[in-house]
N, C-alpha and C positions, 0 to 999 in steps of 0.2 A: 481758809478764812474762819475767823472766830466770830460768827454772826451773833451769837448769844450776847456778846459784849454790848450790843446796841440797845438791848431791852431797858427802857426807862431813861436812857441818856437824853439830856437836853441838848439839842443841836440847833444852832443858828445857821441857816442855809441861805446865802444870797443867790439870786438868779433862779429861784425855784419855779418861775413861770416860763423859763426857756426849755429848750429840748433836753439837754443833759440834766438840767436842774429838776425838771418835772419827773424824769426817770429816777433820779437819786432820791427825791422827796418821797415818791411812791415806795421805793425800796426801804427807806428808813422807817416810814410809817408801818410797812409790813413787818419790820423787825421789832416793832414796839417802841421805837424812839419817839420822843416828844419834840416835834419839829416846829420851829418858827421860821417862816420864809419871809424874805425881804427882796423885792424886785419891782421893776416897772411892770405895768400891765402887759399881757402878751401882745406882740406886734404883728402877729399873723392870724389869719382866719382861714381854716380853723387853727387852733393851737393845741398842743398836747396837754397843757395844763388844764384847759377847759374841757377837752375830750375826756380826760381821766375823771373829772368831777371832783367836788369838794369832799373833804374828810374831816371828822372831828379831831383826828390826830394831828392836823396841821393848823397852825395859827398863821394866817397869811397877811402880810403887810405890803401894800402897794406904795412904793415910794422910790425916790431917786437916791443913789448912793451919796450924792453931793449935798443932799438936804440934811445938814448936820443934826438939827434938832430931832427930826423924824427918825433918823437912823439911830441916834443915841437912845431915844425913847423905846424903840423896838428892841434894841439890844438889852437894855436894862430890865425891861419887862420879861424878856425871855430868860435872863440870867443863865446863859448857856455854859455847858462844860466844854463843848467843842464848837468851833466855828469853821464852816466850810464856805469859802468865798468863790463863787462861780459866776457872779454877775459880770457882764462884759459887753462891749460892742465887739462882736466876734467875727465879723465878716471883712475880708480883705477889700473887696470892691466897694463896700459901703464906707470903709475908712478913707478911700480916695475921694469920695464925694463929700465926706464930712470929717476932715482930719482933726479939727480942734475938738469937736464933740467926742471923737474916739479917744483922744488923749485925756480929756476931762474924765470920761467914764472909767477908762482903764487904769489911769495913773492917779488922778486926784481922788476918784472914788475909792480906790484901794487904800490910799493914805488916810482918808476919812474913816474907813472901817477899822484900820489898825489903830488909829488914834483913839477911837471910841472904845476899842477892846482893851486899851490900857487901864480903863477904870473898872473893868469887870473883876469880880472877886473870886469866882469859881471856875473861870475858863482855864483849861490846862493845855489845850492843843488848838492850833489854827492851821488849816490847810488852805493855801491859796492856789487855785487852778489857773495856770497860764496857758501855754500853747507850745506845740512843736515848732512854731515859727519864731521863737525867741532867739534862735541862733543866727549869727552873721552868715548870710549866704555867701558861698565861695571861699569860706575860711578853711574848708577841708574837703577832700574828695572821698570821704568815708562817712559812715553813719555817725550822726552827732552823739557825743557823750556829754554828760552834765557839766563837765569842766571846760567845754569849748566856749569860744568867744560869743558873747551875746550881742545882738544888734538886729538891724532890719532896715530895708530900703523903703518899703511901703509904710504908711502911717500905722496900720494895724500891727505889723510885726515889731516896729520900733516901740510902739506904746506897750506891747506885752513884754519886751525886753526891759523897758523902763519900770514896768510893774514888778519885775523880778528884783530890780535894784531897790525899789521902795520897800519891798517885803524884807529883803536882807537887812536893810538899814534899820527898820523898826524892830526886827528881831534882835539884832546885835545891840542896839542902843537902849531898848526898853523892855521888850517882852521876855526875852530869855533871862534877864536879870530878875524878873518877877516870877520865874518858874513856869513860863508859858513856852511850850515847844512849838516851833513854826516850821512848816515845810511848804515847798512849792512843787506842784505836779504838772508835768509837761506831756500832753497826750497827742498822739498822732490823729489823723483824720477819723472821726467817729461817725458811724452810720447806724441806722436803726429806724424803727417805726416811729412816726409822730413828728418828724422834722418837716416843717413847711417853710423854712427860711428861704428868702430869695437869694439868687446867685450862689446856691450851694448845690453840689452835683446831684445827690440822691433825690431831694425834693423836686429839683428841676426835671430830672428824668421821669419821676413818677407822674408829675403833672402832665408831661408830654405823652407818656405812655397811655395814661387814662383817657386823655382827649384825642388819642390817635394822631398826634402831631409829630412832625419830625423833630428830633432832638438836635439842638444846635450846640456843638462842642467847640469851645475856644482852643483847648489844648488836649487833643485826644491822646497824645503820647506822654503827657505829663504823668509822673509817678508820685504816689503818696502812700504812707503807712496806714492803710485802711484797717479798721477794727470795729467790732460790734460794740454798741454803746455800753452794754453791761460789763464788758471786759475792763476798760479803764475805770469805770465806777467801782468795780470790785477792788481795783488797786487803790483807789482813793479811800475806800472804807478801811482797808487794812493799813494803809499809810497813816490815816488819822488815828486809828486805834493804837498803832505802835508809838506814835508821838505822845498820845495820852498816857500810856503806861511807862513812858520814859525809856523806851528801847533805843539802842544805838543804831539809828538809821540816818542816812544822808539828809542834808537840808534841802535837796532837790532831787527829783527822780523823773526819768522818762518812762512813758508807757506806750508801747507799740509792738508790732509783730516782729518776730525774729527772722521771718522769711523776707526776701527782697521786696521792696515796694512794688505795687501793681499799677498799671496804667489806668487812666480815666476810661479809655475805650474798653478795657476788660470789664470794668465795673458796669458800664452801660450795656455791653453785650450780654452779660450774665443776667442782669435785671430784666432786660427785654425778653430773654428766654423764659424767665419766671412768669412774665405777663403774657406769654404766648405769641410774641411778635418776632419777626425776623431780625436778628441782631445786625445783619448787614445793611438792611434798607431803612432802619429806624432813625438814623442819624445823618447829619451833614456838618461839614466844618463851618465854624462861625468866623468870618474874616474880620469882624469888627473888634479888633483888639485895642480897646480904649486904654486899658491899663495893663501893665505887665504883672505876671505872677511867676513864682519859681517853677522851673521845669521839673526839678527832682528834689525829693526830700525823704530822708530816711533817719530813723532814730535807733540808737543802741540802748536797749532796755535791760542790759545785763545787771545793772545795779538794783533795779526793782526786783528782778528774779532772785538775786542773791540775798538782798536784805529783807524782802517781804515774802519770798517763795511765791512770787506772782508769775503767772503765765497766762497767755490767751487760752480761753476754753473753746472758742469757736474758730474754726478755720474759715477761710474766705467764702467758700461755697455755702457753708452754714450761715455765715453772717448775712449774705445776700438773700438766702432762702428765708431766714427768719424776718428779714426786713420786708421782703415782698409779701410774706404771709400777713404781717401786721397791716400793711396798707390795704391788702385785699379784704381782710376782716373788717377794716373800717369802712371800706366801700360797701360791704355787705351789711352794714349797720349792726355789727356785733356790739356787745358790751365791752368796750375797749379797756375799761379798768380791769375787769376780770381777765380779759385776754392778755393784757400786759403783765398782770400778776402771775398768770400761768407761764409766760415766758421767763419771768424772774425765777420761778420755782424750777422750771426745766434747766435754767442756767446753773442754779446753785447745786442741782443734782449731778451735773456733769463733773467728771474728774479729769 
């Protein structure tokens, strides 16, 4: 990673109040970038964005992606060189409850952002972060590669596949003609400290473990490509840099582990052990299957490894150890901005 590149760069980051967005904002600030964030207010209590605290290196705008005037004003005042779009309705089960809102945020919001970016004079790279769930489930019995069919049965997955189409359309029709390089990043399931979203495995598990309640698991044998939050973010940073300098990189890249996907139950058992609980007695099956989710999902990240020299730095045991350490430090009322920066520094020191 060429992290010196980010010193002084003007970056417009959507979704900076979310889990991954707050981590990326902190990292960019630490690297000396001039970050402008645009997002809705945090929707969890606590939230990583609020726990990390404010910084003079971040100009934060609270607004909706579909608020055309507010979005354009924030973009033009930032005058970014690089745009990283992470704002999204990012939960599968929430998309079942609010499908239209999910489509508006993920599809219309992306179109609004890309439309507004057409008028920027100094932007040279736009990275749109989508999901590992953009692929049509059942279209292959192997790990998904970037050229596989896009699609999705649930509203979230379908909206993210549509987001990919919107991104490709704006890139081909407008942005690339203006010299703006555009890429889309598709990451597997991301875990790490500071996630408090509902209906997401690690925060659900941590809440149950801390309160000494039994964890209810909907699909204990479901598999996902789990990875520590800083691993895909490292890929995003390098991908955006390569787009900026005009390197020959693909227009979309997967980010995920090379090893086979791991079950939900494995994640729960290892986290329980880190919290000093019996992995066998801390969970029970949840028979209330209101909405279906995919049983298995695996990504092929060969293209990211080849084009960006990107690899996971943390194995699964380290991923879960670092995650548990973060939540335990928060429970102990540590300074979580300093703790998170130490994790970033430890991560970048790993080879």
